[in-house]
VEXVO-869844 format. One record per residue (C-alpha): x, y, z. Coordinates in Angstrom, 1 decimal. Layout:
residues N
<<X, Y, Z>>
...
END
This chain:
residues 454
<<96.6, 119.1, 117.7>>
<<92.9, 119.7, 117.7>>
<<91.0, 121.9, 115.2>>
<<90.3, 124.4, 117.9>>
<<94.0, 124.7, 118.8>>
<<95.0, 125.0, 115.1>>
<<92.4, 127.6, 114.6>>
<<93.6, 129.5, 117.7>>
<<97.2, 129.4, 116.3>>
<<96.1, 130.5, 112.9>>
<<93.9, 133.3, 114.3>>
<<96.8, 134.6, 116.5>>
<<99.2, 134.6, 113.5>>
<<101.4, 131.8, 114.9>>
<<101.3, 130.0, 111.6>>
<<102.7, 132.9, 109.7>>
<<106.3, 131.9, 110.2>>
<<105.6, 128.3, 109.2>>
<<103.9, 129.4, 106.0>>
<<106.8, 131.8, 105.2>>
<<109.3, 128.9, 105.6>>
<<107.3, 126.6, 103.4>>
<<106.9, 129.4, 100.8>>
<<110.7, 129.9, 100.9>>
<<111.3, 126.3, 100.2>>
<<108.8, 126.3, 97.3>>
<<110.5, 129.5, 95.9>>
<<113.9, 127.8, 96.1>>
<<112.5, 124.8, 94.2>>
<<111.3, 127.1, 91.4>>
<<114.8, 128.7, 91.2>>
<<116.4, 125.3, 91.1>>
<<114.1, 124.0, 88.4>>
<<114.7, 127.1, 86.3>>
<<118.5, 126.6, 86.7>>
<<118.3, 123.0, 85.4>>
<<117.0, 124.3, 82.1>>
<<119.8, 126.9, 81.6>>
<<122.3, 125.2, 79.2>>
<<126.1, 125.5, 79.4>>
<<127.2, 128.2, 76.9>>
<<128.6, 126.7, 73.7>>
<<126.5, 123.5, 73.4>>
<<123.8, 122.4, 71.0>>
<<120.8, 121.5, 73.2>>
<<119.2, 119.3, 70.5>>
<<122.4, 117.4, 69.9>>
<<123.1, 116.8, 73.6>>
<<119.6, 115.5, 74.1>>
<<120.0, 113.1, 71.2>>
<<123.4, 112.0, 72.5>>
<<122.0, 111.4, 76.0>>
<<119.1, 109.3, 74.5>>
<<121.7, 107.1, 72.8>>
<<123.3, 106.3, 76.2>>
<<120.1, 105.5, 78.1>>
<<120.2, 102.6, 80.6>>
<<123.7, 103.3, 81.9>>
<<124.9, 104.8, 85.1>>
<<124.3, 108.2, 83.5>>
<<120.6, 107.7, 84.4>>
<<121.5, 107.6, 88.0>>
<<123.5, 110.9, 87.8>>
<<120.7, 112.4, 85.7>>
<<118.2, 111.4, 88.4>>
<<120.2, 113.1, 91.2>>
<<120.7, 116.2, 89.0>>
<<116.9, 116.6, 88.3>>
<<117.4, 116.0, 84.6>>
<<120.0, 118.7, 84.3>>
<<122.6, 116.3, 82.9>>
<<120.5, 115.3, 79.9>>
<<120.3, 119.0, 79.0>>
<<123.9, 119.7, 80.1>>
<<122.7, 122.7, 82.1>>
<<124.9, 124.7, 84.4>>
<<123.6, 122.5, 87.3>>
<<124.4, 119.2, 85.6>>
<<126.7, 118.2, 88.4>>
<<124.1, 118.8, 91.1>>
<<125.2, 118.7, 94.7>>
<<127.1, 115.5, 94.4>>
<<130.6, 117.1, 94.4>>
<<129.7, 118.8, 97.7>>
<<128.4, 115.5, 99.1>>
<<131.6, 113.7, 98.0>>
<<133.7, 116.5, 99.7>>
<<131.7, 116.2, 102.9>>
<<132.4, 112.4, 103.0>>
<<136.1, 113.0, 102.6>>
<<136.2, 115.7, 105.3>>
<<134.1, 113.6, 107.7>>
<<136.5, 110.7, 107.3>>
<<139.5, 112.9, 107.9>>
<<137.8, 114.3, 111.0>>
<<137.4, 110.8, 112.4>>
<<141.1, 110.0, 112.0>>
<<142.9, 113.3, 112.1>>
<<143.5, 114.7, 115.7>>
<<143.7, 118.3, 114.6>>
<<140.4, 118.1, 112.8>>
<<138.9, 116.4, 115.9>>
<<140.0, 119.3, 118.0>>
<<138.6, 121.8, 115.6>>
<<135.3, 119.9, 115.6>>
<<135.2, 120.0, 119.4>>
<<135.3, 123.8, 119.3>>
<<131.6, 124.0, 118.8>>
<<130.0, 126.4, 116.4>>
<<133.3, 128.1, 115.3>>
<<134.8, 124.6, 114.6>>
<<131.7, 123.6, 112.6>>
<<132.0, 126.7, 110.5>>
<<135.7, 126.0, 109.7>>
<<135.0, 122.5, 108.7>>
<<132.1, 123.6, 106.6>>
<<134.3, 126.2, 104.8>>
<<136.9, 123.5, 104.1>>
<<134.2, 121.3, 102.8>>
<<133.2, 124.0, 100.3>>
<<136.8, 124.4, 99.2>>
<<137.1, 120.6, 98.6>>
<<133.8, 120.7, 96.7>>
<<135.2, 123.3, 94.4>>
<<138.2, 121.2, 93.7>>
<<136.1, 118.0, 93.0>>
<<133.6, 119.9, 90.9>>
<<136.5, 121.4, 88.8>>
<<138.1, 118.1, 88.3>>
<<134.7, 116.5, 87.3>>
<<133.8, 119.5, 85.1>>
<<137.1, 119.2, 83.2>>
<<136.4, 115.5, 82.5>>
<<132.9, 116.4, 81.2>>
<<134.2, 119.3, 79.0>>
<<137.0, 117.1, 77.5>>
<<134.8, 114.2, 76.6>>
<<131.8, 116.1, 75.3>>
<<133.9, 117.9, 72.8>>
<<134.8, 114.6, 71.1>>
<<131.3, 113.4, 70.7>>
<<128.7, 113.7, 67.9>>
<<125.1, 112.8, 68.0>>
<<123.6, 110.1, 65.8>>
<<122.6, 112.8, 63.3>>
<<126.3, 113.6, 62.9>>
<<125.9, 117.1, 64.5>>
<<128.6, 118.1, 66.9>>
<<127.6, 118.5, 70.5>>
<<129.6, 121.7, 71.1>>
<<129.4, 124.9, 69.0>>
<<132.8, 126.0, 70.2>>
<<135.9, 123.8, 70.8>>
<<139.3, 123.8, 72.4>>
<<140.4, 125.6, 75.6>>
<<137.7, 128.3, 75.1>>
<<134.9, 125.7, 75.6>>
<<136.7, 124.0, 78.5>>
<<137.1, 127.2, 80.4>>
<<133.5, 128.2, 79.8>>
<<132.1, 124.8, 80.7>>
<<134.2, 124.4, 83.9>>
<<133.3, 127.8, 85.2>>
<<129.6, 127.3, 84.4>>
<<129.4, 123.8, 86.0>>
<<131.4, 124.7, 89.1>>
<<129.4, 127.9, 89.6>>
<<126.1, 125.9, 89.2>>
<<127.2, 123.4, 91.8>>
<<128.3, 126.0, 94.3>>
<<125.1, 128.0, 93.7>>
<<123.1, 124.8, 94.6>>
<<125.2, 124.5, 97.8>>
<<124.4, 128.0, 98.8>>
<<120.7, 127.5, 97.9>>
<<120.7, 124.3, 100.1>>
<<122.2, 126.3, 103.0>>
<<119.5, 128.9, 102.6>>
<<116.8, 126.3, 102.7>>
<<118.2, 124.8, 105.9>>
<<118.4, 128.2, 107.6>>
<<115.3, 129.9, 106.3>>
<<113.1, 127.0, 105.3>>
<<112.2, 123.6, 106.8>>
<<114.3, 120.5, 106.5>>
<<117.8, 119.7, 105.3>>
<<118.5, 121.8, 102.2>>
<<120.8, 119.3, 100.4>>
<<118.3, 116.5, 100.8>>
<<115.4, 118.7, 99.7>>
<<117.3, 119.7, 96.5>>
<<117.9, 116.0, 95.7>>
<<114.3, 115.3, 96.5>>
<<113.1, 118.1, 94.2>>
<<115.2, 116.7, 91.3>>
<<113.8, 113.2, 91.7>>
<<110.2, 114.4, 92.1>>
<<110.5, 116.6, 89.0>>
<<111.2, 113.4, 86.9>>
<<108.2, 111.4, 88.3>>
<<105.6, 112.8, 85.9>>
<<107.7, 111.9, 82.8>>
<<108.4, 108.5, 84.3>>
<<104.7, 107.9, 84.9>>
<<103.8, 109.1, 81.4>>
<<106.5, 106.9, 79.9>>
<<105.1, 103.9, 81.8>>
<<101.6, 104.7, 80.5>>
<<102.9, 105.0, 77.0>>
<<104.7, 101.7, 77.2>>
<<101.5, 100.1, 78.4>>
<<99.5, 101.7, 75.6>>
<<102.0, 100.4, 73.0>>
<<101.8, 96.9, 74.4>>
<<105.4, 96.7, 75.7>>
<<103.9, 96.5, 79.2>>
<<100.9, 94.4, 79.9>>
<<98.1, 96.0, 82.1>>
<<98.8, 93.2, 84.7>>
<<102.5, 94.2, 84.9>>
<<101.6, 97.9, 85.4>>
<<99.3, 96.9, 88.3>>
<<102.1, 94.8, 89.7>>
<<104.4, 97.8, 89.4>>
<<102.1, 100.1, 91.3>>
<<101.5, 97.5, 94.0>>
<<105.2, 97.0, 94.4>>
<<105.8, 100.7, 94.7>>
<<103.1, 100.9, 97.4>>
<<104.5, 97.9, 99.3>>
<<108.1, 99.3, 99.2>>
<<106.8, 102.7, 100.4>>
<<104.8, 101.1, 103.3>>
<<107.9, 99.0, 104.2>>
<<110.1, 102.1, 104.3>>
<<107.7, 104.0, 106.5>>
<<107.4, 101.0, 108.8>>
<<111.1, 100.6, 109.3>>
<<111.9, 104.3, 109.5>>
<<109.4, 104.6, 112.4>>
<<110.8, 101.4, 114.1>>
<<112.4, 101.9, 117.4>>
<<114.2, 99.9, 120.0>>
<<113.3, 101.3, 123.4>>
<<115.8, 100.8, 126.2>>
<<114.2, 100.9, 129.6>>
<<115.8, 103.5, 131.9>>
<<115.2, 103.7, 135.7>>
<<116.1, 106.5, 137.9>>
<<117.5, 106.3, 141.4>>
<<115.2, 106.9, 144.3>>
<<115.0, 110.4, 145.7>>
<<114.3, 111.4, 149.3>>
<<111.9, 114.3, 149.8>>
<<111.5, 115.0, 153.5>>
<<110.6, 111.7, 155.2>>
<<109.4, 110.1, 152.0>>
<<111.4, 108.2, 149.5>>
<<110.1, 108.8, 146.0>>
<<110.6, 106.3, 143.1>>
<<110.7, 108.0, 139.7>>
<<108.7, 106.2, 137.1>>
<<110.6, 104.2, 134.5>>
<<111.2, 105.8, 131.1>>
<<112.5, 104.8, 127.8>>
<<115.5, 105.8, 125.7>>
<<114.5, 105.3, 122.0>>
<<117.0, 104.1, 119.4>>
<<115.9, 104.2, 115.8>>
<<116.4, 101.1, 113.7>>
<<117.9, 103.2, 110.8>>
<<119.8, 105.9, 112.5>>
<<121.7, 106.9, 109.3>>
<<118.5, 107.6, 107.4>>
<<119.0, 108.1, 103.7>>
<<122.6, 109.2, 104.0>>
<<124.2, 105.8, 103.2>>
<<122.6, 105.4, 99.8>>
<<123.3, 109.0, 98.8>>
<<126.9, 108.7, 99.9>>
<<127.3, 105.4, 98.1>>
<<125.8, 106.8, 94.9>>
<<128.1, 109.8, 95.2>>
<<131.2, 107.7, 95.4>>
<<130.2, 105.4, 92.5>>
<<129.0, 108.3, 90.4>>
<<132.1, 110.5, 90.7>>
<<134.6, 108.2, 88.9>>
<<132.0, 106.8, 86.6>>
<<130.9, 110.2, 85.5>>
<<134.5, 111.0, 84.5>>
<<135.4, 107.8, 82.6>>
<<131.9, 106.9, 81.4>>
<<130.4, 110.2, 80.4>>
<<129.5, 109.6, 76.8>>
<<132.6, 107.4, 76.5>>
<<134.0, 106.1, 73.3>>
<<133.4, 102.3, 72.9>>
<<136.3, 102.0, 70.4>>
<<138.9, 103.5, 72.8>>
<<142.2, 101.7, 73.3>>
<<145.1, 101.8, 75.7>>
<<144.5, 103.6, 79.0>>
<<141.2, 105.1, 77.6>>
<<140.0, 101.6, 76.8>>
<<140.8, 100.3, 80.3>>
<<138.9, 103.3, 81.8>>
<<136.0, 102.5, 79.5>>
<<136.0, 98.9, 80.7>>
<<135.9, 100.0, 84.3>>
<<133.0, 102.3, 83.5>>
<<131.2, 99.4, 81.8>>
<<131.6, 97.3, 84.9>>
<<130.1, 100.2, 87.0>>
<<126.7, 100.1, 85.2>>
<<123.5, 99.2, 87.2>>
<<122.9, 95.5, 87.0>>
<<126.6, 94.5, 86.7>>
<<128.0, 92.3, 89.5>>
<<130.8, 94.8, 90.3>>
<<128.3, 97.7, 90.7>>
<<126.0, 95.6, 92.9>>
<<128.9, 94.5, 95.2>>
<<130.3, 97.9, 95.5>>
<<126.9, 99.5, 96.2>>
<<126.0, 97.0, 98.9>>
<<129.4, 97.3, 100.5>>
<<129.3, 101.1, 100.5>>
<<125.8, 101.2, 102.0>>
<<126.9, 98.9, 104.8>>
<<130.1, 100.9, 105.4>>
<<128.4, 104.3, 105.4>>
<<125.6, 103.1, 107.6>>
<<128.1, 102.2, 110.4>>
<<130.3, 105.1, 109.6>>
<<127.6, 107.8, 109.8>>
<<126.0, 106.2, 112.9>>
<<129.4, 106.3, 114.6>>
<<129.8, 109.9, 113.8>>
<<126.4, 111.0, 115.0>>
<<125.9, 108.7, 118.0>>
<<128.4, 108.3, 120.9>>
<<127.4, 105.5, 123.4>>
<<130.0, 106.8, 125.9>>
<<128.5, 110.2, 126.0>>
<<124.9, 108.8, 126.4>>
<<126.1, 106.6, 129.2>>
<<127.8, 109.5, 130.9>>
<<124.7, 111.7, 130.7>>
<<122.6, 108.9, 132.1>>
<<125.0, 108.5, 135.0>>
<<124.9, 112.2, 135.8>>
<<121.1, 112.2, 135.8>>
<<121.1, 109.2, 138.2>>
<<119.6, 107.0, 135.6>>
<<120.6, 103.4, 134.7>>
<<119.6, 100.5, 132.5>>
<<118.2, 97.7, 134.6>>
<<120.7, 94.9, 135.1>>
<<123.6, 97.0, 133.7>>
<<126.1, 98.9, 135.8>>
<<126.3, 102.7, 135.1>>
<<129.3, 104.0, 133.2>>
<<131.5, 101.8, 131.0>>
<<129.3, 98.8, 131.1>>
<<126.3, 100.8, 130.0>>
<<128.3, 102.3, 127.2>>
<<129.3, 98.9, 126.0>>
<<125.7, 97.6, 126.2>>
<<124.3, 100.6, 124.3>>
<<127.1, 100.2, 121.7>>
<<126.1, 96.5, 121.2>>
<<122.5, 97.4, 120.8>>
<<123.2, 100.2, 118.3>>
<<125.6, 97.9, 116.3>>
<<122.9, 95.3, 115.9>>
<<120.3, 97.9, 114.9>>
<<122.7, 99.5, 112.4>>
<<123.4, 96.1, 110.8>>
<<119.6, 95.5, 110.4>>
<<119.1, 99.0, 109.1>>
<<122.0, 98.7, 106.6>>
<<120.6, 95.4, 105.3>>
<<117.2, 97.0, 105.0>>
<<118.7, 99.9, 103.0>>
<<120.5, 97.5, 100.7>>
<<117.3, 95.5, 100.0>>
<<115.2, 98.6, 99.4>>
<<117.8, 100.1, 97.0>>
<<118.7, 97.0, 95.0>>
<<115.7, 94.8, 94.7>>
<<113.7, 97.4, 92.5>>
<<116.8, 97.8, 90.4>>
<<116.2, 94.2, 89.1>>
<<112.9, 95.5, 87.5>>
<<114.8, 98.3, 85.9>>
<<117.5, 96.2, 84.4>>
<<115.4, 93.2, 83.4>>
<<112.1, 94.8, 82.4>>
<<113.2, 98.3, 81.4>>
<<111.1, 100.0, 84.0>>
<<111.7, 103.8, 84.2>>
<<114.6, 104.5, 86.5>>
<<112.6, 106.8, 88.7>>
<<110.8, 103.7, 90.2>>
<<114.1, 102.5, 91.6>>
<<114.5, 101.8, 95.3>>
<<117.0, 104.6, 95.9>>
<<114.6, 107.3, 94.5>>
<<111.6, 105.9, 96.5>>
<<113.7, 105.8, 99.7>>
<<114.8, 109.4, 99.3>>
<<111.3, 110.6, 98.5>>
<<109.7, 108.8, 101.5>>
<<112.4, 109.6, 104.1>>
<<112.6, 113.3, 103.1>>
<<108.8, 113.6, 103.2>>
<<108.7, 111.9, 106.6>>
<<111.4, 114.2, 107.9>>
<<109.7, 117.3, 106.5>>
<<106.4, 116.3, 108.1>>
<<108.1, 115.7, 111.5>>
<<109.7, 119.1, 111.4>>
<<106.4, 120.8, 110.5>>
<<104.8, 119.0, 113.4>>
<<107.6, 120.0, 115.8>>
<<107.2, 123.6, 114.7>>
<<103.4, 123.5, 115.3>>
<<103.9, 121.9, 118.7>>
<<106.5, 124.6, 119.7>>
<<104.1, 127.3, 118.6>>
<<101.2, 125.6, 120.5>>
<<103.4, 125.4, 123.7>>
<<104.3, 129.1, 123.5>>
<<100.7, 130.0, 123.0>>
<<99.6, 127.9, 126.1>>
<<102.4, 129.4, 128.2>>
<<101.2, 132.9, 127.4>>
<<97.6, 132.0, 128.1>>
<<98.6, 130.7, 131.6>>
<<100.6, 134.0, 132.2>>
<<103.8, 132.1, 132.7>>
<<106.0, 134.1, 130.3>>
<<106.6, 137.6, 129.3>>
<<104.7, 140.6, 130.6>>
<<101.6, 138.5, 131.5>>
<<103.5, 137.0, 134.4>>
<<104.4, 140.4, 135.7>>
<<100.8, 141.6, 135.5>>
<<99.6, 138.5, 137.3>>
<<102.1, 139.1, 140.0>>
<<101.1, 142.7, 140.5>>
<<97.4, 141.7, 140.7>>
<<98.3, 139.5, 143.7>>
END
């Protein structure tokens, strides 16, 4: 869009809606950040901060990153939107195998609302289960100073803590839905994005402090910045990568002339699943780990000791954690792509439009061909996601780099920003198109006036 066109849109007030949507997103971010600083009633904020500092370097850092630092303060939004994401995974899996849910999904908008309602119910159940685990384990802990973490104990604190955490999670779910409807972009992704970005200043400050104290050499800091820039550029390159399938259209006869439509392309993204697989994989790993590893007791025996051993194996850098994380990224990359992309439907639509892939017969063969291409692209995209998410973790585990420089956080930030910029551009283009239509008197009352002048 040229400056003249943008000025025309601004002058005609067409950018007002866009700015109002952006303003709503920013206001929602402010509300979210305020909520992450509201502690659960009945806890000692200083003691909980000291206790969390004692458990640095564990999987709690992952959960804290996704919660925007709310976990380290045990705020009412400490669980974040992860219970809702876990619930959506469960419902989507059931939809893929349960005939009744498939039928409900095929009902269109009404079916989508039913599934969304059930997802919220499941999120409440998972959040309650997770909140009970948090409340039970926190009551048994004391900070290094000997101060108890909770000011009240027993069933009274459990009830208050569970209600506060579940209410905080469901408020974030509602806030994410409002961002999706009244703002720009996917609300849940933007909330996770806001939480990660909120921790970047402290991570950068911590890195500078480590460099000043001599723990990080200046050369290593430069290497870290270069690595972040390379990973960011690599993510942008792959996310924009496409595999274009050539599509030809059948010849059309107009009068005595036979017209050959020009060839077009059907674009297939290299990473169709986007940032969903790492988020889903993190959600699955974090849910049990947050229950058995949340400020766990290292001297526990029996069943508690077994659970503690499992939580220890689920820490970043451990072999079990790495294998599970890679496996889940691969699984969810294929699973989510299969849910959102149907080769049979694409092949059928091409056939109805008189289009075909050169050298491939329309119909079933086209569907198999597209499915093969998509499977190869999904495999490459899943490997790319695994590399981006895990390689930077080596720096975190081996060199104590702040966790916010991890691959998962960088991937989420870059992909969400790219998606947001794409939606802003689409909005501007639609406004530009509407403005041009009115200028040429092709819509609304202008067309009527033009017709009357004739």
